[in-house]
C-alpha positions in Angstrom: -66.3 -23.3 25.0 -65.6 -21.6 28.3 -66.3 -17.9 28.4 -65.3 -15.0 30.6 -67.6 -12.4 32.0 -68.0 -9.2 29.9 -70.1 -7.3 32.3 -67.2 -5.4 33.8 -64.8 -3.1 32.0 -61.4 -4.7 31.3 -58.2 -2.7 31.3 -56.2 -5.3 29.4 -56.9 -8.3 27.3 -54.7 -10.3 29.7 -57.5 -9.8 32.3 -59.6 -12.3 30.5 -59.0 -15.6 32.4 -61.3 -18.6 31.9 -62.2 -21.1 34.6 -60.1 -23.8 33.0 -56.9 -21.8 32.8 -54.2 -22.9 35.3 -53.7 -20.5 38.2 -50.3 -19.0 39.1 -49.9 -21.3 42.1 -50.5 -24.4 39.9 -47.8 -23.3 37.4 -45.4 -22.6 40.3 -46.1 -26.2 41.7 -45.5 -27.7 38.3 -42.1 -26.1 38.0 -41.0 -27.9 41.2 -41.6 -31.3 39.4 -39.0 -30.5 36.7 -35.8 -32.4 37.3 -32.8 -31.1 35.3 -30.7 -33.8 33.4 -27.1 -33.7 34.3 -24.7 -34.0 31.4 -21.3 -35.8 31.8 -18.5 -33.4 31.2 -15.4 -34.3 29.1 -12.9 -33.5 31.9 -9.8 -33.6 29.6 -11.4 -31.1 27.1 -12.6 -28.9 29.9 -9.2 -28.7 31.5 -7.7 -27.7 28.1 -10.2 -25.0 27.7 -9.6 -23.8 31.3 -5.9 -23.5 30.6 -6.4 -21.7 27.2 -7.8 -18.2 27.7 -10.5 -17.1 25.2 -9.3 -15.1 22.2 -11.0 -12.0 23.5 -8.7 -11.9 26.5 -5.7 -11.2 24.3 -4.7 -7.6 24.6 -3.9 -6.1 21.2 -1.4 -3.3 20.7 1.6 -4.9 22.4 2.6 -7.4 19.8 5.6 -7.3 17.4 4.7 -7.1 13.7 6.9 -7.9 10.7 5.9 -6.3 7.4 7.1 -7.6 4.0 6.2 -5.8 0.8 6.7 -6.9 -2.8 6.2 -4.9 -6.0 6.0 -1.3 -7.1 6.5 2.0 -5.3 2.7 2.3 -4.8 2.8 -1.0 -2.9 5.7 0.3 -0.9 3.8 3.5 0.0 0.8 1.3 1.2 3.2 -0.7 3.4 4.7 2.5 4.9 1.2 3.7 5.8 0.2 0.4 7.4 3.4 0.4 9.4 2.8 3.9 10.6 -0.8 3.3 11.8 0.2 0.1 13.7 3.2 1.8 15.3 1.0 4.8 16.3 -1.4 2.4 18.1 1.5 0.8 20.1 2.5 -2.2 18.0 6.2 -2.7 17.6 7.3 -2.9 13.9 10.3 -5.3 13.8 12.7 -6.3 11.1 13.2 -9.7 12.6 10.6 -12.1 11.1 11.2 -14.9 13.6 10.7 -12.5 16.5 7.3 -11.2 15.3 3.9 -12.3 16.6 2.2 -11.4 13.3 3.3 -11.2 9.7 1.8 -8.6 7.4 2.5 -9.7 3.9 1.9 -7.0 1.2 1.8 -8.7 -2.2 2.3 -8.0 -5.9 0.4 -9.6 -8.7 2.3 -8.4 -11.7 4.4 -11.6 -12.3 4.2 -15.2 -11.3 7.5 -15.2 -9.3 6.3 -12.4 -7.0 3.1 -14.3 -6.2 5.2 -17.5 -5.6 7.3 -15.7 -3.0 4.1 -14.4 -1.4 2.6 -17.9 -1.3 5.9 -19.4 0.1 5.9 -16.7 2.9 2.4 -17.6 3.9 3.4 -21.3 4.1 6.4 -20.4 6.2 4.3 -18.2 8.6 1.9 -21.1 9.1 4.7 -23.5 9.8 6.0 -21.1 12.4 2.5 -20.6 13.9 2.5 -16.8 13.2 -0.6 -14.8 12.9 -1.1 -13.6 9.3 -2.6 -10.6 7.6 -2.5 -10.4 3.9 -2.5 -7.2 1.8 -1.8 -6.0 -1.7 -3.0 -6.9 -5.1 -3.0 -10.7 -5.0 -5.7 -11.2 -2.4 -7.6 -8.1 -3.6 -7.8 -9.6 -7.2 -8.3 -13.3 -6.2 -9.5 -13.5 -2.5 -11.0 -17.0 -3.0 -7.8 -18.8 -3.9 -7.3 -22.0 -1.8 -4.1 -20.9 -0.1 -5.8 -17.7 1.2 -8.7 -19.6 2.9 -9.3 -18.7 6.5 -6.7 -15.9 6.5 -7.3 -12.2 7.2 -7.2 -9.9 4.2 -7.1 -6.1 4.0 -7.9 -4.6 0.6 -5.8 -2.0 -1.3 -8.4 0.7 -0.6 -8.9 -0.3 3.1 -5.3 0.2 4.5 -6.6 2.9 6.8 -8.4 0.1 8.7 -5.3 -2.1 9.2 -5.3 -1.7 13.0 -8.8 -3.2 13.2 -7.8 -6.2 11.0 -4.6 -6.8 12.9 -6.4 -6.5 16.3 -9.0 -9.1 15.3 -6.4 -11.4 13.8 -4.4 -11.2 17.1 -7.5 -12.3 18.9 -7.8 -15.4 16.6 -10.5 -14.1 14.2 -10.4 -14.0 10.4 -11.4 -10.6 8.9 -11.7 -9.6 5.3 -12.1 -5.9 4.2 -12.1 -5.7 0.4 -14.6 -3.0 -0.4 -14.1 0.1 -2.5 -14.3 3.6 -1.0 -16.9 5.8 -2.6 -18.4 9.3 -2.1 -21.9 9.8 -3.5 -21.4 6.8 -5.7 -18.0 8.1 -7.1 -15.0 5.9 -6.5 -12.3 7.6 -4.4 -8.6 7.3 -4.7 -8.3 5.1 -1.6 -7.1 5.7 2.0 -6.5 9.2 3.2 -3.1 10.7 2.4 -2.7 12.2 5.9 -2.4 8.9 7.7 0.6 8.2 9.9 3.4 6.3 8.1 6.9 5.0 8.7 9.1 5.8 5.7 11.4 3.0 4.6 13.8 5.9 3.9 13.2 9.0 6.0 14.6 11.1 3.2 12.2 9.9 0.5 8.4 10.4 0.5 6.3 8.2 -1.9 3.0 9.8 -2.8 0.3 7.9 -4.7 -1.4 10.5 -6.8 -4.1 8.1 -8.1 -5.0 4.5 -8.0 -6.1 2.3 -10.9 -5.9 3.2 -14.6 -7.9 3.8 -17.8 -6.3 0.9 -19.7 -7.5 -2.7 -20.2 -4.2 -4.4 -21.1 -4.8 -8.1 -21.8 -1.9 -9.3 -19.7 -2.4 -7.1 -16.6 -3.7 -8.5 -13.3 -3.1 -5.3 -11.4 -6.2 -3.8 -13.0 -8.3 -6.5 -11.3 -7.0 -5.3 -8.0 -6.7 -1.5 -8.3 -9.6 -1.0 -10.7 -10.4 2.1 -12.7 -8.8 5.5 -12.4 -9.5 7.4 -9.2 -7.4 10.5 -8.5 -6.7 12.4 -5.3 -7.5 16.2 -5.3 -4.6 18.5 -6.0 -4.8 20.3 -2.7 -4.5 17.0 -0.7 -1.4 16.0 -2.7 0.2 19.4 -2.1 -0.6 19.3 1.6 1.1 15.9 1.8 4.2 17.2 0.0 4.4 20.2 2.4 4.1 17.9 5.4 6.9 15.7 4.0 9.3 18.6 3.6 8.5 19.8 7.2 9.7 16.3 8.3 13.0 16.5 6.6 12.2 14.7 3.3 14.5 15.9 0.4 13.1 13.7 -2.4 9.5 13.0 -3.4 8.4 10.2 -5.7 5.0 10.5 -7.4 3.6 7.0 -8.1 0.5 5.3 -9.4 -0.5 2.6 -12.0 -0.3 5.4 -14.6 0.7 8.9 -13.5 0.0 10.3 -17.0 -3.8 9.6 -16.6 -3.9 11.6 -13.4 -6.9 13.9 -13.0 -8.9 12.8 -16.0 -11.6 11.6 -13.7 -11.8 14.8 -11.6 -11.4 17.4 -14.4 -7.7 18.2 -14.1 -4.4 17.0 -15.4 -0.9 15.9 -14.5 0.8 19.2 -15.5 -1.7 21.1 -13.4 -0.7 19.0 -10.4 3.0 19.3 -11.1 3.0 23.1 -11.4 1.3 23.3 -7.9 3.9 20.9 -6.5 7.0 22.7 -7.7 5.8 25.8 -5.9 6.3 24.1 -2.5 9.5 22.2 -3.2 12.3 23.8 -1.2 15.7 24.5 -2.7 17.9 21.4 -2.5 15.0 19.0 -2.7 13.9 17.1 -5.8 10.7 15.6 -7.4 10.7 12.4 -9.4 7.8 11.5 -11.7 6.5 7.9 -11.9 5.5 5.7 -14.8 3.3 7.2 -17.5 1.9 5.4 -20.5 2.3 7.0 -24.0 -1.3 7.8 -24.8 -1.8 10.3 -22.0 1.4 12.1 -22.1 1.0 12.8 -25.8 -1.6 15.4 -24.9 0.8 17.3 -22.6 4.2 17.1 -24.3 4.9 20.9 -24.3 3.9 21.3 -20.7 5.7 18.2 -19.6 8.9 19.3 -21.3 8.8 22.6 -19.4 8.2 20.8 -16.1 11.0 18.3 -16.7 13.4 21.3 -17.3 12.5 22.7 -13.8 15.7 22.7 -11.6 13.8 20.9 -8.8 12.4 18.2 -11.0 14.5 15.2 -12.2 14.8 15.1 -16.0 13.6 11.5 -15.9 10.5 9.7 -17.2 9.5 6.1 -17.2 7.5 5.3 -20.4 6.8 1.6 -21.0 6.8 0.5 -24.6 6.4 -3.3 -23.9 6.9 -4.2 -27.6 8.1 -2.5 -30.8 5.6 -4.5 -32.9 2.2 -2.8 -33.6 0.7 -6.2 -34.0 1.7 -7.3 -30.5 0.7 -3.9 -29.1 -2.7 -4.4 -30.6 -3.0 -7.8 -29.0 -1.9 -6.3 -25.7 -4.6 -3.5 -26.1 -2.0 -0.9 -25.3 -3.9 1.9 -27.2 -0.9 3.3 -28.9 1.5 2.4 -31.8 5.3 2.4 -31.9 5.2 5.7 -33.8 3.4 7.3 -30.8 6.1 6.1 -28.4 8.9 7.4 -30.6 7.2 10.7 -31.0 7.1 11.1 -27.2 10.7 10.1 -26.7 12.1 12.1 -29.6 10.2 15.3 -28.5 11.4 15.0 -24.9 15.0 14.2 -25.9 15.0 17.4 -28.0 13.3 19.7 -25.5 14.9 18.3 -22.4 18.6 17.8 -23.2 20.1 14.8 -21.4 16.7 13.4 -20.2 16.7 9.8 -19.0 14.0 7.7 -20.6 13.4 4.4 -18.8 11.1 1.8 -20.5 9.7 -1.7 -20.1 9.7 -4.6 -22.5 7.8 -7.9 -22.4 9.5 -10.9 -24.2 7.4 -13.7 -25.5 3.9 -12.3 -25.4 1.3 -14.7 -27.0 1.5 -14.5 -30.7 4.9 -12.7 -30.8 6.8 -13.9 -33.9 10.5 -13.7 -34.3 10.0 -10.7 -36.7 8.0 -9.0 -33.9 10.8 -9.6 -31.5 13.5 -8.3 -33.9 11.6 -5.0 -34.2 11.9 -4.7 -30.4 15.6 -5.4 -30.6 16.1 -2.7 -33.2 14.3 -0.2 -31.0 16.7 -0.9 -28.1 19.7 -0.7 -30.4 18.4 2.7 -31.7 17.6 4.4 -28.5 20.1 2.6 -26.1 17.8 3.2 -23.1 20.0 3.6 -20.0 17.3 2.0 -17.9 15.5 -1.0 -19.3 13.3 -3.4 -17.5 13.1 -6.7 -19.4 10.3 -9.1 -18.4 9.6 -12.6 -19.6 5.9 -13.0 -20.2 4.0 -14.8 -17.5 0.3 -15.6 -18.1 -1.6 -14.3 -15.1 -4.8 -16.2 -14.1 -8.0 -14.5 -15.2 -6.5 -12.3 -17.8 -7.3 -12.5 -21.6 -3.7 -13.1 -22.4 -3.7 -16.3 -20.3 -6.2 -17.8 -22.7 -4.2 -16.9 -25.9 -1.9 -19.4 -27.6 1.3 -19.2 -25.7 4.9 -18.8 -27.0 6.9 -21.9 -26.0 8.7 -21.4 -22.6 12.2 -22.1 -24.1 11.5 -19.4 -26.8 10.5 -16.8 -24.2 13.5 -17.6 -22.1 15.9 -17.3 -25.1 14.4 -14.0 -26.2 14.7 -12.6 -22.7 18.4 -13.6 -22.8 19.0 -12.2 -26.2 17.5 -8.8 -25.4 19.4 -8.7 -22.1 22.6 -9.3 -24.1 21.8 -6.3 -26.4 21.1 -4.1 -23.3 24.5 -5.0 -21.8 26.3 -4.3 -25.0 26.6 -0.6 -24.4 27.6 1.6 -21.5 25.4 4.7 -21.3 27.6 6.7 -18.9 31.1 6.4 -20.4 30.9 9.9 -22.0 30.2 11.5 -18.6 33.5 10.6 -17.1 35.3 13.9 -16.2 32.1 15.9 -15.8 31.3 17.9 -12.6 27.8 17.3 -11.3 25.5 18.3 -8.5 24.1 15.2 -6.8 21.5 14.6 -4.1 22.6 11.9 -1.6 19.7 9.8 -0.2 20.7 6.3 0.7 23.4 3.7 1.2 24.5 1.1 -1.4 23.6 -2.5 -1.0 27.1 -3.5 -0.3 27.4 -0.7 2.3 30.6 0.6 0.7 29.1 3.9 -0.8 26.4 6.4 -0.4 24.0 6.5 -3.4 23.2 9.9 -5.0 21.4 11.0 -8.1 22.2 13.7 -10.5 19.9 16.0 -12.4 18.9 13.2 -14.8 18.3 10.7 -11.9 21.4 8.7 -12.9 23.0 6.8 -10.0 26.2 8.3 -8.7 28.2 6.5 -5.9 30.0 8.8 -3.5 32.2 8.2 -0.4 30.4 7.4 2.9 30.7 10.8 4.6 27.8 11.2 7.1 27.7 14.9 6.4 26.6 14.2 2.8 23.4 12.3 3.6 20.3 14.3 2.6 22.5 17.0 1.0 23.4 18.3 -2.4 27.1 17.6 -3.1 29.3 18.7 -6.0 31.3 15.8 -7.4 33.7 15.0 -10.3 32.8 11.8 -12.2 35.9 9.6 -12.4 34.4 6.1 -13.2 31.4 4.7 -14.9 29.6 1.3 -15.0 26.6 -0.1 -16.6 24.2 1.2 -14.0 26.2 3.8 -12.1 28.9 6.4 -12.0 31.4 7.1 -9.2 31.9 10.7 -8.1 34.7 12.3 -6.0 33.5 15.3 -3.9 35.1 18.6 -5.0 37.4 19.6 -2.2 36.6 23.3 -2.1 32.9 22.9 -3.0 30.2 23.7 -0.5 27.9 20.9 0.8 24.5 22.3 0.2 22.0 21.8 3.0 18.4 22.0 1.9 16.2 24.6 3.6 14.1 21.9 5.3 13.8 20.4 8.8 16.0 17.7 10.3 14.8 14.3 9.0 13.0 11.9 11.2 14.9 9.0 12.7 14.7 5.6 10.9 11.5 3.9 12.1 10.0 7.1 13.5 6.3 7.6 12.8 5.3 10.5 10.5 2.2 12.6 10.3 -0.1 12.1 13.3 -3.1 14.3 12.5 -5.6 15.7 14.9 -8.2 13.3 13.7 -5.9 10.4 14.4 -5.1 11.8 17.8 -8.8 11.7 18.7 -8.9 8.1 17.7 -6.0 7.4 20.0 -7.9 8.8 22.9 -7.4 12.5 22.5 -4.7 12.4 25.2 -1.7 13.6 23.2 -0.9 17.3 23.1 -0.3 19.2 19.9 3.4 19.7 19.1 5.4 20.8 16.1 6.9 17.3 15.9 4.0 15.0 16.4 6.0 12.0 15.4 8.2 12.3 18.4 5.1 12.5 20.6 3.9 9.3 19.2 7.1 7.5 20.2 6.9 8.9 23.8 3.2 8.4 24.1 2.7 4.9 22.6 2.5 3.2 26.0 -0.1 5.7 27.2 -1.9 5.3 23.9 -2.2 1.6 24.5 -3.5 2.2 28.0 -6.1 4.7 26.8 -7.3 2.3 24.1 -7.6 -0.5 26.6 -9.5 1.6 29.0 -11.8 2.7 26.3 -12.4 -0.9 25.3 -12.9 -1.9 28.9 -15.5 0.9 29.5 -17.3 0.0 26.3 -17.4 -3.7 27.3 -18.7 -2.8 30.8 -21.3 -0.4 29.4 -22.5 -3.1 27.0 -22.7 -5.8 29.7 -24.5 -3.4 32.0 -27.0 -2.5 29.3 -27.6 -6.2 28.5 -27.9 -7.0 32.2 -30.4 -4.3 32.9 -32.5 -5.4 29.9 -32.6 -9.0 31.1 -33.4 -7.8 34.7 -36.3 -5.8 33.3 -37.7 -8.7 31.3 -37.5 -11.0 34.4 -39.3 -8.5 36.5 -42.0 -8.1 33.9 -42.3 -11.9 33.7 -42.7 -12.5 37.4 -45.2 -9.6 37.7 -47.4 -11.3 35.1 -46.9 -14.8 36.7 -47.8 -13.8 40.2 -50.5 -11.3 39.4 
């Protein structure tokens, strides 16, 4: 074995060179004998690639986006937040689906028909070669469904990252963000409440006070998507309400999967939140409570009655009963009995005169007998709920109820019709004809013939389309009633009350650009009292700043990589020629 001399001191192990090792000049000569093999190029494919620019060359932030939302007010709030962030970054939110470059489809998983509409919209978008981003409870609960494969998904707790997902989708990539937000291992309520948003109705602010719930209903698919209860802190919710009123909002809706359970995970309660909120509601504005399940409101009946009597809180509460059979409720795992529901309703009707109680009923739940159904019919006949949501049971995939023995489809359909017939057999507002009421006008009717207002009990009152009424308190005389509405004639000598709040934002205008969000836009916008207007004026410059930032980042990255490669090459040649 050849050896090297060890008589002299070596500075490096690479100084050990045996006599049989090839010298640098030999290696250099050998490289000259290497002949590269030329590969034939597919000219047609090459020309196609030349004509089609790479996806990374697409400039995000200039495309048109169409947003479609199905489902509850919580979903609608998420949709408003996503629209606001995208508009703040320069994307144009359009109401014309065919004109859009990308469709953002925000889904609901409560019933089969809602998911069918969602699936059909995906198919239509693919047929029209639209870019697609999916949101909401369907992809969050079942992201591996076949019809979702290869599509970008943003989870219900990740809506603050919608710009990233849309940007990558515009470039041709598929992105999925489905994780849960946590702080020191504790699950958070979701995306921050101070994000920019575009309100569907500039006069109405929807605030999600918590996400998820404490129940485990056997028919519910939403729990798979929204998870366990996670509440927002009271101060964050109050700040959001204050900001809304400063932007001209005159009505706030509190929403969640179960508002009654609010705060149980953070050591507080729904009444504690509501008392803080009523302190900041300006005169002429109103607060509407969302759905609450019977078990949690039972603990706060006295306090809830006091709050519902407050002049700036609608005397309205949505309390789902689902069935008037204790046997069915047990199979549903609803954690209350019919007597509990009646206790809540009876107490509130006594302590809050005139209160509107809305409820939900499911017809044809697995195992429901005709006797069970008749108990439900009797409940409706007894209470004559003015607002009743009747739902035919649909087995949702992955739920325990889907594995139970099902009621025949024709029986479910017939029971739904029978209960609907009972509901339409009475008119809840006939006795109110001739009354004089104060109503808050917030929107236009579907047929565009009237403005829609609500009285103290959140009952719908149609008033003439006088532009001066919108967003105002108006005194009216009720002269006609229908099944779902009343009609009111404004009192001639009554004053139209203007709430002590700012002028509302224009429809489509972005709300709530915080300082933190400004810095993410490039820190180039100046602080103003109406940041939403600044967004509209500065969206073009926002896009430019973002593009320059991306360009600088790309250049810096390429330069770093180039310098690193250059250093490696230099080191290699130094070793070779030394």
